C-alpha positions, 0 to 999 in steps of 0.5 A: 390764602384760601381765596387766592388759591381758588382764584388761581384754580379758576384762572387755570380752568378758564385758560384750559377751556380756552386753549383746548378748542384752539389747540388744533389750529396751533399744530395744523400746518399752514394750508398751501394754496399757491402752486410753486413756480419753477422760477421761485428762488428757493425752487431754483436753488433746489433744482425743482421741476414740475416734471421729474423726467425733464431734470438733468440733475446728477442726483436724480434717479429714475422714478423719483417724484414729489409723490413718492418723497417723504417731504410731500405731506399729503400722499393722497394729493394726486396732482398738486400737493403740499411740501415741507420744503416749500411751505404755503406752496403746492408742488407737482406730484410728478415734480422733483427737487434735490431735497427728495427723500424716499418715503418710508 
């Protein structure tokens, strides 16, 4: 029984050693690489525009942009950045969509 416990402990140790370096990769959001098109079906469904000042959506309020939206996940991205609503895509910092949420 002692050998069995030792083998299980070794397996757990090895599994832990392998998992630790890989942990950041599992929790890191997918990197956005492609700019979102206004013609994208999801963008159209959420009334996304590259320039917030051009929208006539009834929910839009002056001053709302992707840059000051909580869903814009890199507030340091000044021109194009990632958005939680459009994974894998970059949205215009000056853009807007109906999913806009004020940054806290």
